Structures are given as C-alpha cells and as structure tokens.
C-alpha positions as CSV (number, residue, x, y, z in Angstrom):
1,M,0.0,0.0,0.0
2,V,1.1,3.6,-0.5
3,G,2.5,5.7,2.3
4,D,0.2,7.7,4.6
5,E,1.7,11.0,3.3
6,E,0.8,10.2,-0.3
7,V,-2.7,9.1,0.8
8,R,-3.3,12.3,2.7
9,A,-2.0,14.4,-0.3
10,R,-4.3,12.5,-2.7
11,A,-7.3,13.1,-0.3
12,E,-6.5,16.8,-0.1
13,A,-6.1,17.1,-3.9
14,W,-9.6,15.5,-4.4
15,S,-11.1,17.8,-1.7
16,N,-9.6,20.9,-3.4
17,A,-11.0,19.7,-6.7
18,F,-14.5,19.9,-5.2
19,G,-13.9,22.9,-3.0
20,Y,-16.6,25.0,-4.6
21,I,-19.3,22.5,-3.6
22,K,-19.4,23.6,0.1
23,S,-20.4,27.1,-0.7
24,S,-22.9,25.9,-3.3
25,A,-24.5,23.6,-0.7
26,I,-24.7,26.5,1.8
27,V,-26.5,28.6,-0.8
28,C,-28.9,25.8,-1.5
29,A,-29.6,25.5,2.3
30,V,-30.4,29.2,2.5
31,E,-32.6,29.0,-0.7
32,L,-34.5,26.3,1.1
33,A,-34.7,28.5,4.2
34,L,-33.3,25.6,6.3
35,P,-31.6,27.9,8.9
36,D,-34.8,30.0,9.3
37,I,-37.0,26.9,9.5
38,L,-34.9,25.3,12.3
39,E,-34.6,28.7,14.1
40,N,-38.3,29.3,14.0
41,H,-39.1,25.8,15.1
42,G,-37.1,26.4,18.3
43,G,-35.6,22.9,18.5
44,P,-34.5,19.8,16.6
45,M,-36.6,18.7,13.7
46,S,-36.9,15.2,12.1
47,L,-36.2,14.7,8.4
48,S,-39.9,14.4,7.6
49,Q,-40.7,17.6,9.5
50,L,-37.8,19.5,7.8
51,S,-38.8,18.0,4.4
52,A,-42.4,19.2,4.8
53,A,-41.4,22.7,6.0
54,A,-38.9,23.2,3.2
55,N,-41.2,21.6,0.5
56,C,-38.3,19.4,-0.5
57,P,-38.3,15.6,-0.9
58,E,-36.7,13.6,1.9
59,E,-34.0,11.7,-0.1
60,P,-32.2,14.7,-1.6
61,L,-32.6,16.7,1.6
62,F,-31.1,13.9,3.6
63,R,-28.0,13.9,1.3
64,L,-27.7,17.7,1.5
65,M,-27.9,17.7,5.3
66,R,-25.4,14.8,5.5
67,F,-22.9,16.9,3.6
68,L,-23.6,20.1,5.6
69,I,-23.4,18.2,9.0
70,F,-20.0,16.8,7.9
71,H,-18.8,20.4,7.4
72,G,-20.2,21.6,10.7
73,I,-23.0,23.8,9.3
74,F,-25.8,21.9,11.0
75,K,-25.7,19.1,13.6
76,K,-27.4,15.9,14.4
77,A,-29.7,15.5,17.5
78,Q,-30.5,11.8,17.9
79,P,-33.6,10.9,19.9
80,P,-34.0,7.1,20.3
81,S,-36.4,6.6,17.4
82,S,-35.1,8.8,14.5
83,L,-32.6,11.3,13.2
84,Y,-33.2,14.9,14.1
85,Y,-31.4,18.0,12.8
86,D,-30.6,21.1,14.8
87,Q,-28.9,24.5,14.4
88,T,-25.3,25.3,15.2
89,P,-23.8,28.7,16.1
90,L,-22.6,28.8,12.4
91,S,-25.9,28.0,10.8
92,R,-27.6,30.7,12.8
93,F,-25.6,33.3,10.9
94,F,-27.3,32.1,7.7
95,T,-30.8,33.1,8.7
96,S,-32.6,35.8,6.8
97,D,-32.1,38.4,9.5
98,K,-28.3,37.9,9.5
99,L,-26.2,36.8,6.5
100,G,-28.9,34.8,4.6
101,D,-29.7,37.4,2.0
102,F,-26.0,38.1,1.4
103,I,-25.4,34.4,0.9
104,L,-28.1,34.5,-1.8
105,L,-25.8,36.7,-3.9
106,R,-24.2,33.4,-4.9
107,S,-27.5,32.1,-6.3
108,T,-27.7,34.5,-9.3
109,P,-27.0,33.1,-12.8
110,A,-23.9,35.3,-12.9
111,T,-22.3,33.9,-9.7
112,R,-23.5,30.3,-9.4
113,N,-21.1,27.6,-10.5
114,P,-22.5,25.7,-13.5
115,T,-22.6,22.5,-11.4
116,G,-24.0,24.2,-8.3
117,L,-26.9,22.9,-6.2
118,S,-30.2,24.8,-6.1
119,A,-33.4,24.6,-4.2
120,E,-35.3,24.2,-7.5
121,A,-33.3,21.2,-8.5
122,L,-33.8,19.5,-5.1
123,R,-37.5,20.2,-5.0
124,N,-38.2,19.2,-8.6
125,G,-35.9,16.2,-8.7
126,T,-34.2,17.3,-11.9
127,P,-30.8,18.9,-12.4
128,L,-31.2,22.7,-13.0
129,Y,-27.7,23.2,-14.3
130,L,-27.2,20.5,-16.9
131,P,-24.7,21.7,-19.5
132,A,-25.4,20.9,-23.1
133,V,-23.4,21.3,-26.3
134,N,-25.4,21.6,-29.5
135,G,-28.5,20.6,-27.7
136,A,-27.1,17.2,-26.5
137,D,-27.8,15.9,-23.1
138,P,-24.2,15.0,-21.9
139,W,-25.4,12.3,-19.4
140,A,-27.4,10.5,-22.0
141,N,-24.6,11.2,-24.5
142,P,-21.3,12.2,-22.9
143,A,-20.1,13.5,-26.3
144,G,-22.5,16.4,-25.5
145,F,-19.8,17.9,-23.1
146,G,-17.5,18.2,-26.1
147,T,-15.8,14.9,-26.8
148,K,-12.2,16.0,-26.2
149,F,-13.0,17.8,-23.0
150,F,-14.9,14.9,-21.5
151,T,-12.5,12.3,-22.8
152,D,-9.5,14.1,-21.4
153,A,-11.1,14.5,-18.0
154,M,-12.2,10.9,-17.8
155,A,-8.7,9.8,-19.0
156,A,-7.1,11.8,-16.2
157,H,-9.3,10.1,-13.6
158,A,-8.8,6.6,-15.2
159,R,-5.1,7.0,-15.3
160,D,-4.8,7.7,-11.5
161,T,-7.3,5.1,-10.4
162,T,-6.1,2.3,-12.5
163,R,-2.6,2.8,-11.4
164,L,-3.7,2.5,-7.8
165,I,-5.6,-0.7,-8.6
166,V,-2.4,-2.1,-10.3
167,R,-0.3,-1.1,-7.3
168,N,-2.7,-1.9,-4.4
169,Y,-4.8,-4.8,-5.8
170,P,-3.1,-6.6,-8.7
171,E,-4.6,-9.9,-7.5
172,A,-7.9,-8.7,-8.9
173,F,-6.6,-9.7,-12.4
174,H,-5.1,-13.0,-11.4
175,G,-6.8,-15.7,-13.5
176,V,-8.6,-13.1,-15.6
177,G,-7.8,-13.5,-19.3
178,S,-10.3,-11.0,-20.7
179,V,-12.1,-7.9,-19.4
180,V,-14.7,-5.5,-20.6
181,D,-14.5,-1.9,-19.5
182,V,-18.1,-0.6,-19.7
183,G,-18.1,3.1,-20.4
184,G,-14.4,2.8,-21.2
185,R,-14.4,5.5,-23.8
186,H,-11.1,5.3,-25.7
187,G,-9.5,2.6,-23.5
188,M,-7.3,4.7,-21.2
189,A,-8.0,2.4,-18.2
190,L,-7.5,-0.7,-20.2
191,S,-4.2,0.6,-21.6
192,E,-2.9,0.7,-18.0
193,F,-4.2,-2.8,-17.2
194,V,-2.9,-4.6,-20.3
195,Q,0.5,-3.0,-19.8
196,A,0.6,-4.2,-16.2
197,F,-0.8,-7.6,-16.9
198,P,0.6,-9.0,-20.2
199,W,-1.8,-11.9,-20.3
200,L,-4.9,-9.6,-20.3
201,R,-7.0,-8.8,-23.3
202,G,-9.4,-5.8,-23.0
203,I,-12.6,-4.6,-24.7
204,S,-13.5,-0.9,-24.2
205,F,-17.2,-0.8,-24.5
206,D,-19.0,2.6,-25.0
207,L,-21.6,4.3,-27.1
208,P,-21.1,4.0,-30.9
209,E,-20.5,7.7,-31.4
210,V,-17.8,7.6,-28.7
211,V,-16.1,4.6,-30.3
212,E,-16.3,6.2,-33.8
213,D,-14.4,9.2,-32.5
214,A,-11.6,7.1,-30.9
215,P,-8.0,6.8,-32.2
216,P,-6.7,3.3,-33.1
217,P,-6.6,1.2,-30.0
218,Q,-3.4,-0.2,-28.4
219,P,-2.5,-3.9,-29.0
220,R,-4.8,-6.3,-27.0
221,I,-7.5,-3.7,-26.8
222,E,-10.7,-3.8,-28.9
223,L,-13.2,-0.9,-29.1
224,V,-16.8,-2.0,-29.3
225,G,-19.9,0.2,-29.6
226,G,-23.2,-0.5,-28.0
227,S,-25.6,0.1,-25.1
228,M,-25.0,-1.3,-21.6
229,F,-28.8,-1.4,-21.2
230,E,-29.1,-3.9,-24.1
231,S,-26.1,-6.2,-23.9
232,V,-22.4,-6.3,-22.8
233,P,-19.6,-8.1,-24.7
234,K,-18.6,-11.5,-23.2
235,A,-15.5,-11.7,-21.0
236,D,-14.0,-13.2,-17.9
237,A,-14.7,-10.0,-16.0
238,V,-16.5,-6.7,-16.4
239,I,-15.4,-3.4,-15.0
240,L,-17.7,-0.5,-14.2
241,M,-15.5,2.5,-13.3
242,W,-17.3,5.6,-12.2
243,I,-20.4,4.5,-14.2
244,L,-23.1,3.5,-11.8
245,H,-23.0,6.6,-9.7
246,D,-24.6,8.4,-12.6
247,W,-27.7,6.3,-12.6
248,S,-30.8,5.5,-10.5
249,D,-31.1,2.3,-8.4
250,Q,-33.3,0.7,-11.0
251,D,-31.1,1.6,-13.9
252,C,-28.1,0.3,-12.0
253,I,-29.8,-3.0,-11.3
254,E,-30.6,-3.4,-15.1
255,I,-27.0,-2.5,-16.0
256,L,-25.6,-5.0,-13.4
257,K,-27.9,-7.7,-14.8
258,K,-26.5,-7.2,-18.3
259,C,-23.0,-7.3,-16.9
260,K,-23.8,-10.6,-15.1
261,E,-25.0,-12.1,-18.3
262,A,-21.7,-11.3,-19.9
263,I,-19.5,-13.3,-17.5
264,P,-19.0,-17.0,-16.9
265,A,-21.4,-18.2,-14.2
266,G,-18.8,-20.1,-12.2
267,T,-15.6,-18.1,-12.6
268,G,-16.6,-14.6,-13.7
269,K,-16.9,-11.4,-11.7
270,V,-18.0,-7.8,-12.1
271,M,-15.7,-5.1,-10.7
272,I,-17.3,-1.9,-9.6
273,V,-14.9,1.0,-9.1
274,D,-16.9,3.6,-7.3
275,A,-17.1,5.5,-4.0
276,I,-18.6,4.1,-0.8
277,I,-20.0,6.6,1.6
278,N,-19.2,6.0,5.2
279,E,-22.5,5.8,6.9
280,A,-21.0,7.0,10.2
281,N,-20.0,10.2,8.4
282,D,-16.5,9.8,10.0
283,N,-13.8,12.0,8.7
284,D,-11.5,9.4,7.1
285,D,-9.1,10.7,4.4
286,F,-11.6,10.7,1.6
287,T,-14.9,11.3,3.3
288,C,-14.9,15.0,2.3
289,A,-14.3,14.2,-1.4
290,R,-16.9,11.4,-1.5
291,L,-19.6,13.6,0.1
292,S,-18.7,16.5,-2.3
293,L,-19.0,14.1,-5.2
294,D,-22.4,13.1,-4.0
295,M,-23.4,16.8,-4.1
296,I,-22.2,17.0,-7.7
297,M,-24.4,13.9,-8.5
298,L,-27.3,15.6,-6.8
299,A,-26.7,18.8,-8.9
300,V,-26.0,17.4,-12.4
301,T,-27.8,14.0,-12.6
302,E,-31.5,13.2,-12.2
303,K,-31.1,10.2,-9.9
304,G,-27.4,9.5,-9.7
305,K,-25.7,9.4,-6.3
306,E,-22.8,8.1,-4.3
307,R,-23.8,5.1,-2.3
308,T,-23.2,3.5,1.1
309,Y,-22.1,-0.1,1.7
310,R,-25.7,-1.1,2.4
311,E,-27.0,0.6,-0.8
312,W,-24.4,-1.2,-2.9
313,A,-25.3,-4.5,-1.2
314,Y,-29.0,-3.9,-2.1
315,L,-28.2,-3.3,-5.8
316,L,-26.1,-6.4,-6.1
317,K,-28.6,-8.6,-4.4
318,E,-31.4,-7.3,-6.6
319,A,-29.2,-7.9,-9.7
320,G,-28.8,-11.5,-8.7
321,F,-25.2,-11.6,-7.4
322,A,-24.5,-14.2,-4.7
323,T,-21.6,-12.6,-2.9
324,F,-19.4,-9.5,-3.1
325,K,-16.3,-8.1,-1.4
326,V,-14.8,-4.7,-1.1
327,K,-11.1,-3.7,-1.4
328,S,-9.7,-0.2,-0.5
329,I,-7.2,1.2,-3.0
330,D,-6.4,4.4,-1.0
331,T,-8.4,6.8,-3.1
332,V,-12.0,8.1,-3.4
333,E,-13.2,4.9,-4.9
334,S,-13.0,1.3,-3.7
335,V,-13.1,-1.9,-5.8
336,I,-16.3,-3.9,-5.3
337,E,-16.0,-7.4,-6.7
338,A,-19.4,-9.1,-7.3
339,F,-19.7,-12.8,-8.0
340,P,-22.7,-14.6,-9.6
C-alpha cells in the first residue's frame, strides 16, 4: 500500500478539486430556508418535518444535510427513534435576519457555479444546471460535453485510479484473461491494465459515437460500440469504473444484470470501481471528497448518487449476485467485486 503521506495528499487534492461544492451547498440550504425553519421551530426537527417545511423531498434533503453536517454547518440531534437536525452557532448566521440574503448573492446566474446545487433542483428532482453542447444531453450522451474535454477529464481520472488498482490490488486480475471496461471511452484504463498484466485482453465498450471518435486502440484492446442497457460483450470480468453513480437504483440493477449475463457463471466477476459513503460520516481521508462528489451527482444528474455499503449490497442482491467483497485502494473509490 502507498504511504500515509501520499494518501493524505491525494485526499487533499480531491477535496480541493471539489472545493466550490461547500459554498454551493450552503447557498442551497439558504434558498430552502433551512436555517430559518430550524430557528423558528425552536428545537430539533426530524427529516420528515424538515422536508415538509422546506417543501423538498426527503431523499435529496437527507443527502444535503449529511454533507452540511460533515462540514459543521448543522448538527445531528438523535432521539431514540429517529434522526433529528438542529442549528449550530454557524448555521444561525445564515438566517434571513443575518447573512442569509448576502449568501443568496451566490444564487444568481452570474455567480452560481454551473454544477451548483439549487433549491429548485432538489425540489423538482431534476438537475437545474445540466450543461449541453449543440442541444445534446451529456449524461445520455457524454459527447455532449465536447468529446475531447470529457474524454481528457475521464482519462485523467482513469489513469490515476487504474494505477492505484495495479499497485494496491493486482490480484484482482489473477486468473482473468479478458475484461470489458463498460463506459471505457477510448481505452485509457485498459491501456494501463494490459501494460501491467501481459496476459490480459481488453474490450473498451462505449456508445457507438464515442467509439467512432476514438483513435486506433493499443494492442490487445478492442473498441466496441453499443448500449449497456441492451447487452455487454462477453469476457471473464466486467469493469464499471465511475459509471453506476450516474444512474438511479433501478437503472443500476438493469446494468448489473446485463454485466452478469456477460461473464461465466462459475468463474466470472463484475468489478465496480466507485465511492462508498461512510454511513457513520466519520472523517477518514476521503470522506470530504466522497460527500462532495455526492453533491455533484445531486446537482447534475437526475437520480445519480454516491452510495453507502448497504446501498451497494442492495443493488447487487437485486441484480442476482450471490456474494461480493470490497477492497480499498487508497483513493476516493474502492473496488467492489461481485460474483454470480
């Protein structure tokens, strides 16, 4: 495993990459009048009470409050039966009779970050700030971001994460002769894997328009176009790296079922490389980055989210997997290996 100093530096780098999210979440809380609601109530409120008062569904409100509690904006008060929320000295400064209206300066179109949270997005359940290029929805078709911009960003992430898998968990590929990288774009992750494991053959599977835009692949890598909702190419293992957090639970279950169909029943596996939210909200090295990433999913996807261990277990059970295990690789994501 890598040294503690490198792990802390990587965690700080990820947290800084998402630094704008904290201010965006505070703006969203003020737009929802959460500080005023709690102050006027005069004591702790349950999630259902706060949801009704703010006219905001419970699920996105829970995620917003989880993030803000981690950063010390609000706090938990825990009666025996349920989770209750309460003010802090800091949140009291965000009421409308103090700094609340000043905070709302950040909610104007000129000052809000394009991936910022908003009360409207949380209440309506749809992303308010969903960028589009030439009318394309980038989450249905990532080429809508601008193919080079999106590909370069995903390649940077894939490069770092795959090198950590190679370094910290090489045994994941022992006995694996072929692997499909679902949503693998131009094969950046696979290029790292086939270089590290000479016996490995890879298939980078993505939308046809993504594959058509790709340069010639490296040796032992094949580019295949298609839809993960229809079928996935056959291989010994399937990798889903930073894919499932974009999708709803039901969509994830359908994707996982297609991946399960693509692997051998007795020896195959699906490797999910994604974040696992610490339910205790403890401040381990990457908790801040994981919770920030969850706020981004709340802002720019309709039903995507970062998931807890229990939420991952639910998806895998519903998709028909018998067992799974989790391996830390000292970064934002972990490797979740699921077996039929």
